[in-house]
N, C-alpha and C positions, 0 to 999 in steps of 0.2 A: 504494500500500500504506500509506503514512503516514496518509492521510486516514481510512482505516478504523480505525486504531489510536487516532486522536484523537477519534473519534466519541463514545465513551463518556464521556471526561472533559469534553468540551464539553457533552454532554447533562446531566451531573451539575451543572456550573456553572450552566447555565441554570435547572435545576430549583431549585437553591439560591437563586438570585436571585428566582424567582417566589414561592417559599415564604417568603422573607425579607420580601418586600413585603406579604404577607398578614398578617404578624404585627403590623403597625402599624394595622390596621383597628380602629375603635372607640375610638381615642384622641381626646381633645378637640383640635380644631384650635387652632393657636396664636393666630390672630386672632379667636377667639370672644368675647373680652371677659370671659371667666370665669376668667382665670388667677390672680386673687388668691385668697387663702385665704377659704373660705366662712365659717369661724368669725369671722375678723376683720371681714369684711364685715357679717355679721348682727348682731354685737354693736354695731356703729355707734358706736364710740368709747366704749363703756361705758354707753350709754344703755339697752340691752336686756340683761337677764340671761340667761345660758345656761339653757335648760330652760323658759323662759317660752313662752306661746302665740305671741307675736310672733316669737320666735327660731325656733320650730319651723316656723311658716309661712314665714319667710324661707328657711330651709334647704330646705323643700319646693319653693319657687319656684325657687331656684338649681338644685336637682337637675332640675326639669322643664325649665329653660332649657338646661342642659347636655345633657340627653337629646335635646331638639329640635335642638340644634346638631349633635350627632353624627348624628342621623337625616338632617338636611339635607345634611351632607357626604357621607354614604354614598349618598344618593339622587343627588347630583350626580355622584359617581364612577360609579355604576351607569348613569346616563343617558349619560355620556361613553363608557363601554364599549359600550353598545348603539348609539350613534351611529357609533362606529368600526367595529362589526361590520356595520351596515347600509349604510354608505357607505365602502367600502374604497378607492375611487379618488379621493375628494376629501379633501384634508387639512382638519382642523378649524381 
């Protein structure tokens, strides 16, 4: 009888863990190399003025790099999930 009364709280805790892990998707990975401030990086020690064409190009490049890093991390996570679904008997 006790197992049936604990079934709902256990299911709720598991759902909370699953949904909590989904909230971290889309964040920049820590080891991406893009952790420093874009503004500081693109100004290059005061050599490039904010709003100039070089500054705008630098910010676009940084944004593209960050987007590709996030896409790569998402693809890696998706591939791991597919591998685990397709090969349930062999550990990765």
